[in-house]
N, C-alpha and C positions, 0 to 999 in steps of 0.2 A: 504494500500500500504506500503510495507516494505521500509526501508531507502535506500536499494540498488536499489529498483525499482524507487524511487523518483530521485535518482542520475542519473540513466540511462535515465529517461524521460527528465530531465533537459538537460543532455548531448546531447540527440538527438535534442532537440530544438535549443541549441546553435550551434550545428554543421551544421544546415541549413544555417548558415552565413559563412561557409567555401566555399567561392565563387570559389576558384580555385581547390576545391576537393583534397587538399593536405593531408587531415586528421589532419591538424593543423590549428591554428588561428594565424594570424599576428595581429599587432596593428590596422590596418585598419578594419579588420574583427571583432575584439573584439569591437572596437569603434562603428561600425554599429549595432552590437548586443546590446550594452549598450544603444545606442540612442533609439532603438526600444522598449526595455523594459521600459526605463524611460518614453517614450512618452505614452506607454500603461498604465502605472501607474499614469500618470498625474503629475509627479514630475518635478522639475527643472532640465534642462540638465546639465551634468557635463562638465567642461572645459577639454581641452585636457591634461592638466597636471595631473588632477585626474585620467583620463583614463590611462595615461602612468604609473602612480604609481601602479595602479591595475595590469596592464600588467606585470610590473617588478616583482611584488610580485608573480604572478601566474607562470611566466616563471622561474621555479626553476633552470634549468640548464643554463640559460642565453644565449640561442642560437637564440633568436629573434623570437621565435614562441612558442605557447602553444600547446603541444601534448595532446593526450587523457588522459594519466596518470596524467599529471599536471592539466588538467581541472577537471578530476574526483576528485583529491585530494582537489582542491579549492572548488568544489561544496560540498563535504563532510564537509569541514571545515565551510563553510557558513551555511549549514543546522544544524550543531552541535551548532552554535551560535544563532540559531533561525532565520536565514536569508533567 
């Protein structure tokens, strides 16, 4: 699987948490996604402050939502770091 295919697969999974079908994620939707992933991995849950920091980093244009381009860039960055 190519790097781009991995990114698109992850993006598709994350966008299942776009409950209002806006094509973007708000902080509540990102939090729900993170909780699901962390639970699946058996890790300790993140507090809201940590989730907020991640959201702020991903929301590059600071409009209060993460669009597909911002999400795609964050996924690529994470994969390039081995995440």
